[in-house]
C-alpha positions, -999 to 999 in steps of 0.1 A, spaced: -565 416 40 -531 433 40 -517 407 63 -531 378 43 -516 393 11 -482 399 26 -481 366 45 -489 345 14 -467 366 -9 -437 365 14 -441 328 19 -444 322 -18 -414 344 -26 -393 326 0 -404 292 -15 -395 304 -50 -362 319 -40 -352 288 -21 -364 265 -50 -346 286 -76 -314 286 -55 -315 248 -51 -316 244 -89 -280 258 -89 -265 240 -58 -284 207 -54 -274 176 -73 -308 162 -64 -325 190 -82 -303 184 -113 -312 147 -110 -349 154 -108 -347 176 -140 -329 147 -158 -355 122 -146 -383 145 -159 -365 146 -193 -356 182 -192 -323 195 -206 -299 209 -180 -301 245 -194 -338 245 -186 -329 240 -149 -307 271 -150 -333 292 -169 -360 282 -144 -338 288 -114 -330 323 -126 -367 330 -134 -378 318 -99 -353 340 -81 -362 370 -103 -399 363 -99 -395 360 -61 -380 395 -60 -406 409 -84 -434 397 -60 -421 417 -31 -406 449 -45 -428 478 -57 -431 474 -95 -457 484 -120 -489 464 -120 -482 449 -154 -449 434 -142 -467 419 -112 -493 404 -135 -467 388 -157 -449 375 -126 -481 358 -114 -487 344 -149 -452 330 -151 -455 313 -118 -489 299 -128 -474 284 -159 -444 270 -139 -466 253 -113 -491 238 -137 -462 225 -158 -445 210 -127 -477 192 -118 -481 178 -153 -445 168 -156 -445 149 -123 -477 132 -131 -466 123 -167 -435 104 -155 -454 86 -128 -438 103 -98 -455 97 -64 -482 121 -53 -457 135 -27 -438 150 -56 -469 168 -68 -477 184 -34 -452 212 -35 -464 228 -67 -500 223 -55 -492 241 -23 -474 268 -42 -504 272 -65 -527 277 -35 -504 304 -21 -501 320 -56 -539 322 -60 -543 336 -25 -516 361 -31 -531 371 -64 -566 375 -52 -555 395 -21 -532 416 -42 -561 429 -62 -583 433 -31 -555 450 -11 -544 473 -39 -579 484 -48 -583 519 -35 -618 532 -31 -626 562 -52 -627 595 -34 -662 610 -32 -668 637 -57 -667 672 -41 -700 688 -37 -706 721 -56 -729 749 -49 -746 756 -81 
């Protein structure tokens, strides 16, 4: 379970870090945001959020921070799917957020399974 967790989490984090970085350096990314009808500042905000979220997935942080990171990525992926479908983009443009969603769900489920520590048995007492 540990390997599945780390494999999916690292792959997801790399995808998000690369995607977030591309929002700053790629004219194609800026063009896509414009075609989807989003303002340019949203591209910058989402780029920052993706890079910060990628880091938050892989560094040791409190559980609540991890939960909010997973929630943020869920909202981002669902929104991306809806946005691409709403403007009539080809199915190929919807595949990356669907793949990212599958990785996210696997990472989330295995995070909870992997982090669950069995309770230590109660010590026996001689009464």
